[in-house]
N, C-alpha and C positions, 0 to 999 in steps of 0.2 A: 137825918145824919147818914152819910154814905159810909158803909163798912169798907175795911181794907180789901175784902174779897170782891166787892162791887168795883172798887177802883182798879184792881188787877184785871177784872173782866172787861171794864171799859178800855183799859190800855191794850188788852189783847185784841179787842174788836177794832180799835183804831189802827193797831199794827197790821191786822189782816187787811183792812181797807187800804192802808198805805201800800201794802205789797200788791194788792189787786190793781191799784192805780198805777203803780210803777210798771207792772207787767203789761197793762193795757197801753200805757204810753210807749213802752218798748215795742209792742206789737204794731202800734200805729207807725212808729218811726221805721220799723222793719218793712212794713207794707209800703211806705212812701219812699223807701230807699231807692234811689235811681239805679237802673240796670247798669249804667255806666256813667262815671263822672263826665261832665261837659268841660271842655277847655276852649280858651279863647281862640286858639289856632285851628280848631275843628272846622272841616269843610262840610260837615253834616250835622243833622239834629236827630236825636232819638226821642220817640214818643211811644208811650204804652197806653193801650186802651182795652176796655172790656166791651166788646161789640155785642149788642143784644140780637138774638135770633128771634124768630116769630113766636116761639113758645116761651120767651122770657129768659132762657138760658143765655149766659154771657160767655163769650169766647175771648181768651187772652190774645191780643194782637199787638205785634211789634211793628212800628213804623219808622223807617230810616229814610230821611229826606235830605237831599243836598241843600246846603245853606242858600245857594244861589237860586233856589226854586222860585220861579216867577208865576207858578200856576199853569205853566204850559208843558209840564213834564207828564208822561204817562206813568202808570203804576204797574209793577210786576208783583203779583201775589203768589205766595206759596202757602198751602195748607198742609200741615204735617202732624203726625202723632209722635214725632221724634224730638220735641222740645224746641219751640221757636227761639228761645233765648240762646240756644247753642249756635244759631246762625250768625251771631256776632263773633267774628274771629277772635281768638284768644290773644292775638298780637295787639299790644298797646300802641295805637297810632291815631293820629288826628286826620288821616286820609281815609276817605270812604273806600277807596280801592283796596287798601290793606285790611281795613276792618271787616269788610264783607268777604274778602278772600276770593275763592275760585268762582263764586256766584256773581261777581261784579261784571256788569255789562256796560258801564259808563256812568259819568257824573250827571247825566240828564234823565235818570229814572228815579222813581220813588219805590223803595223796596218794602214790601209788606209781608210779614210772616205770621202765621196764626196757628196756635195749638188747636187741634180738633177736640171735640167734646170729651170731657173726662180725662184728658191728658194734661199733665203738668199743671199749668195755671188756669186752664179753662174749666168752667162749670159743666155739669151734666154727667151723664153716664157714658162711659166708653164702651163701644162695641166694635171689635175688630172687623174690618170690612163690613160696616153697617149696611144691611140690605136696603135697597130702595123701598119707598113706601109701597105696601101691598101685602102679599100673603105672609111675608116674614118680618114685616115692620108695620105695626098697626098704629104708629104714632103719626103726628102731623109733619114730622121732619125727617130728613135724611141728609146725606152728604151733598146732594144737589140743592136742596133748599138752603142749607147752611152756606154753601158757596154763593148762591143768589143773594141771600141776605147780607153777606159780607161785602160783595161787590156793591150792593145798593148803599150800604153804609159808607164805603170808601168814596164813592162819587159825591156823596152829600156832605162829607166831613173832612176830606183831604183835598186841598187845592190841587188840581191836575188839569190835563187837557181833555178829561172825560173818557179816556181809553184805558181799559184795564186788561192786562195779559195775565195768564195763570200758567204756572209750570210746576214740575215736580218729578222726582226720580223714584221709581219703584212704587212703594205704597202711595207716596204723594203723587205719583204719575196716575194711579188709579183714581185718586181724589181729583186730579185735573180732568180726567175723562168724565167724572161725575158732574163737574161744573159745566161741561160741554153738552150734557144730556138735555138740559133745559136752560139754556144760557140767558143770563141777564143781558138786557140791551147794550150795556156798556162793555160787556166782555168782547174784546176785539181780537184776541189772539190766544192760542193755547199751545203749549209745548209739553206733551206727555213723553217723558224720558224713561226708557226701559220700563214701561208701566206694568204692574201686575194687571192681567186682563182676565184670564181664566185659570183659577188655581187648581182645577181638576185636570184639564186637558194637558197642559205642559208648563204651568207657572207654579212656583213655590211649593204647594202641598203635595201634589201628585203629578206624575207624568203618565197619562193614559192608564190610570188605575193603580200604578205602582206608587206606593206611599213613601214620601221623603220624611220618614219618621224623625230622624235625629235633627234635620234642618227645622222641621215644624216645631219640635219640642224646644229647641234653643230659642227660637223667635217668640213663641207663645210664653215661655217661662219668663223671658226678659221683659216682655211687654205687659203681661197681665198679672204678674206677681205683685208689683207695686206700680201705681199709675202715674207717680210723679218722679220716677227714676227708673233706670235700667237695672235689672238684677240678673247676674250670671249664675247658672247652676254650678254648684261646687262638685264637679266630677272627681272621683277618687282615682281615676286613671286618665292620663292625658290622651292616649292613643285610642281613638274612637272605635276602630276596627276590633281591637282586642276587647275593649270594655263591652261593646254591644253584643259581640258574639257570645259572650258568657251569659247574657241576659235572657236568651230564649226569644220569645215573641217581642219584637221591638215595641209595638203599641202597648202591650200590657206592662212591659218593664218600665217604659217611660211614663205611661199614664199613672202608674202607682206613685210617681213622684210629683203629681199635680193634684190640685184640689178644686173646690167649687169656684174659685176665682178665675180659673183658666177655661173660660167658656168656649173659646174656639176649638180647643182640643176635643171637648165633648161633641161639638158640631161635626168635627172631622170623623170621629169614631162612629157616630150615628149615621154618617152619609158616605160610606166607602165607594158607592157607585155614583154615576153622574145624574143626580136627582135635581128636583126643582130649585133647591136652595143654591146649588152651584151655578145653575143657569141664571138665576136672579142677580147674582153678584158678578157675573161675567160681563165685563164692560163692552165686549164686542156685540152683545145682545141688546144694547141700549139704543142702537141707531137705525132701527128699521124705518122709523118715520120721524127723523129729527125735526123739531120745530124751526130750527135755524142752524145753518152750518157756520161754525166759528172757524176762521182760518187757523189751521192746525199744522204743526210740524211734528210728525211722529219720528222719534229717535230710537233706533234699534242697534243693539250690539250683536255682531255675528257670532260671538262666542260668549253669550250671556249665560253664566252659570246658575242664575236664579230665575230669570223671567224671559226665556228665549222664545216663547210663543206669542207674547202679547202684542208688540208693536205691529208686526205684519198682519195679524188678525184684525186688529181694530182699524188699521189703515184701510184694509180691504172692505170692512163694513161701512166706513164713512165714504170711501171712494165711489161707491155705487150712486151716491147723491151729488157728487161733484161733476155736474154735467159739462161744465166749461173747463174742467181740469185746471182750476186756478185758485182753489181754496184748501185743498187737502194735499199735504206734502209729506214725503218720506225720505229719511236719510238713514243710512246704515254704515257703521264703521267697524274696523277689525278689533273690537274691544271686548273686555269682560264687562260685567254689570257696573254701570256708572263710570266707566273709564273715559267717557267723553269729557269729563270734567278734570281729568288728571293728565299725566303724560301719555301720549298715544303713539310713541315711536316703536314700541314693541309690546308683545304679550308673551310672557315666558321666554322661550328661546326663539320665537318667531319675530323677525324684525320687518319694518315696513318702509324704510328709506326716508321717513319724514315723521314729524309729530302730527299724526292724523287727527288727534283730538283738537289740537290748536287750529289746524286748518278748518275743521268743522266749526269751531266756535267763531272764528274770524270770517269765514267765507260763506257760512250757511246760517248759523244761528243769529248772529248779530244783524245781517241784512234782513232776515225774516222779521225780526222784532222792529227794526227801524221802519220797515215798510208798513207794518200793520199797527204799530203803536205810535210811531211818530208821523205816520202818514206820508212817508217818502215814496210815493207811488211810482217813481221812475226806476226804482230798484227791481230788477228782474231775477226771479228765482226759478231754477229748474224744478219741475214737479217731483222728480226722484233723483237723488244723488246717493250713490252706493260705492263704497271702496271695493275694488277688485283685488283680492288677495291672490298671491301667486305672481302676478305682474306688478302689484303694488302701485295702483293708480286709481284715481277717482273717475267714476263714470256717471254720465247723466242720461236719464231716460224719461220718456213721457208717462210711463206707468211702471208699477212693480207687481209681478215680474214683467220684464220686457218681452217683446215678441220673440219667439224662438221655436224650435222644433223639439218634440219629445224624443228621448233616446233611452234605450233599455240596455242595462249592463247585466249579463247573465252569469250565474254561477255555473261552473263546468266540473267535469270529473277531475280527480287528482289535484284539486286545489287551484284549478285554472279559472280565469275570469276573462270574458270577452263580450263584444257586442253582438255575437251570433247566438242563435238559439242552440241549446245543447242537443246532442244526438238523441235519437230514439232509444228506448230501452230504459230499464230501471237504473237509477243512480241516486245515491244518498250518502251523506257523511254523518256519522254518529258521534255522540259524546255523552258522557255521564255528567249530570248536574247534581251536585251534592250541597244542600243547604248548610251543611256543617263546615264546608270549605268554600265559601263564596269568593267570586272574583272581585278584587278591590276596584273601586271606580277610579282611583288614582294611585300612583306609587306610594307604598307605605314608607313612613308612618302616615296614617290618615288622622291628622290632629283634629280635635274637636273644633267646631266653628267658633273661633274667638277673635272678634274684630279688634280687640285691644292688644292682640299678640301679632306683631308684624310678620313673623315667620308663618304662622298658621293662616293669617289673612292672605298672604302672597300665594300660598299653596292652593287655597280655596279659589282664588281668582283665576289661576292658570290651569286648572285641572282639565278643561276641555281641549287644551292644546298640548298636553303632555305627550311625549313620545310613546306610542302604543306598544312598543317593543317590551314594555314592562309586563305585558300579559301574553304577547305573541309566543306561542310554543307551549302554553299551558294546555293540558289535555281537555279542559272544559271550555276552551276558546278555539273555535274552528275558523280557518282562514283561507281565503281565495285571493289570488294576486294575478294581475295581468302581465303581459310582456311590456317592456319599456315602450312608451308612446313615441311614434315617429313624427307626430305633430301635436300641437297643443289642443286641449279641449277645455272650453269655458262653460261651467255650470252656473246657471242663474235661476234663483227662485227656490220654490219648495222641492224637496226630495221625498220620494215615497218608496218604501220597501214592500215588495209583494213576496211573502214568504210562504213556501209550502213545507210543512213540518209535521212530525208526529212525535208522540211521547208515550211512554208506558204509564205515566201518571194521568191524573184527571184535571190538572191545572199546571200552568207553566208561564214564566215570563220569558220574553224574547228581547234581546238587545242586539241592535244592528248598527254597525259603524261603517261609514264610508270614509276611506283613508287615502291620502296622497302620500306615496312612498318616494322619498327623495333618492336620487342616485348617489353612488359613491363619488366623492369630489375631493381630490387632494388639496384644493385651494380652500375648501370650506369643510374640512374634515370633521368638525364638531357637529355638522348637520348631515353627514353621510349616512344614508339609510334611514333617516328620520321618518317616523310614521305619524303624520299629522292628520288627526281626525277632523275632517271638514264638516261632517254632519253625522249625528248619531243620537239615538234615543231608545227608550224602553217601552214595551207594551205588555200589559197583563192579559194573558190568554183568555181568562174567563169572560172578557168583554169582546171577544172576537165577533160575535153576532150583534150585540147590543150593549152600548156603553152604559145604558141606564139600568141594566139588569145582569147580574152575574149568573153564569151558566157553566156547568162542568164541561171539560173537554172530553170528547170521546177518545178513550185510550186506544193506542195502536192503530189510529186512523189518520191518514194524510189529510190535513186541513189547510186551508189558505188563510193567512193573516195579512192584513193591510196595516202597515206601520207608517204614520206620518212622521217625517224627520224634519229638522230645522232648515230654514232658508240658507242659501249659499250664494255667494258671488265670487267664484274662485276659478282660476286657470291652472290646470295641471300641465306643466311644461313638458316639452320634448325630453325624453330620457327618464322622466318620472314614470312610476307605475301606479295603477289603481289597485286598491285592496278593499276587501270587505271582511270584517270580523263579525262573528255571531257568537253569542254566549247567552246565559240565562240568569246571571246574577250580576249586580253592580252595587256592591256593599262597601261601606255602611250607609251610603247616600240613600239608597232605596232599600226598603225592607225586603226580607227574603220571602219568596213564595213557597208555601209548604209543599207544593207540587202534588198534593192530594186535595181535592175540592172540599172546602168547608164553606158554609153560608157567608161568613165574613172572616177575612184573614185577620182583621183587627182583634178577634177573639180566638184565633187558632190555638189549640193545645199543642204542647211540645211534641206529642206523639204523632201529629199530623205531618211533621216535616220529614220527608223521605227523599233519598236520592232516587233519580229516575234516569232512564235512557232516553235521549232525544235524538231525532234524525232529521236533518235538513235535506230536502230533496232538490235535485238539479237534473231532471230528465226532461225530455220533450213533453211528456205527459204532465209533469209537475215541475214546471220551470220557475225557479226562484230568481227574481231579478230586482234591480234597483232602477227606478225610473226618475229621470230629471230632464229639465229643459236646458238646451244648449243654444249657442248662437246659431242663427238661421244658416250661416255660411258653413257650418261645420257638419 
């Protein structure tokens, strides 16, 4: 006989199993829920797949194919840590062009987007900028093998013409380069767009030793706090300059807000110098002996506020192997980071007389992909296409930088600037650099980096072209300016600053800016006197002799510093003047140098931050100058 207690127990058990079955069914339904409903009028088909890698880990992959696909279309692949599903435009449309949005290249491509390991719907462990197999990666896989396995799966499982292209902007640009490192036989083209290449030299985390603490913190917090969504840090003050200045050491203040999940922050703090790890993940180091050259279009932005080092560096590394000059292509536009896919008619207050981004997409990108993915071999592409700012025109070259002659622009006494050597005798200009009152990198307010805030995002994108008069006249920013030019000067390629300076401290940062000063113009009064920085960067003095090892600066001793500055293709027009500004802080984008040597600025105590007297020399014996390449006829 069953007691009433047993009956109740049976009923509870049955209810529990019913609930479990209901939840399981709901989970199955949720798992099988399509990413997007299909409609009769759709001109495309969406497919989702979990693509197996060689170690058994499966990566979520989104496949968007035109309905009219006859098996003769090529594939364009993007591998991303930024959520493959987001690449379906939010607009409800049955047209492929609208659904894919700005990444649409035509109805005769198959678009494949994949989440990298451990991100969003992919299996495995996520490691930011996962090192190639070797000293820092003891596993069987890296981003190169994952790309190879993905391409192999694509050609075996997706009807196509057998050609796969890969592209990506920024971090996905780095992943694109990883695929080129040991390319699958079916990989027929690659387009690394504004790629991260070397995060120590002048991309993302550092610029020549100076740490981009707030930028790194924002990115790492958003990417590593939760792996299946973005997480913004809840700042209690919106203005980053004010907030960070109160925190003391940037690294310690921001690091205290992170935990064991944020592995990249730990990697940064442990490697403040240019050590083996940074070299291992630097993409321009991967092409000493490439097994095969993939036709590549390297896309660079001349005012890239995030990754201004990458494209020219990796283009140069690959170009050494392009003996016939027909596999490795370079294009640069007057853009901020990623602006090649947006409107390119202006950047901040600087206008270009045309939508340069549209011209690039239609005249360079699309022909390149049609040639190498569709096999339209009659299409001719210039090896190098670079927009010339100042004159606002596209130029074509056989190589980058093009042939030219080197020219030196010398600092002179009394704030003058000319192409002549300074006179003999001592000459120096001094200023006091105070870490407690740093020079802002852009006009304040310096909002926190918030890509969801249109105002903050717009300010971040244009800071490299802001009118530098916002700091001209500060006592800790010293300035030299030329006479108005009587003829134009066109600067092409890399710019290098050779600085002779001394300090009362034992460490210092040096910021050098090359500026085009516009003349007074009653017809364009809003641009009268505008100070446009055409190239500028920062260098941490402790790495003057060796970027792999920090060393104190000898106090009160004149020393030479060599500062690599970003590439330029710019014409300074008649009536304009050249200007050089030098300072020692660029806050809050770059952390402050204590100006007294400590083994690692990452752990510098507050007591180490001291104001110091700096002197920039401009005599015949210690001539400070900027060197650049100009047209051979100038």
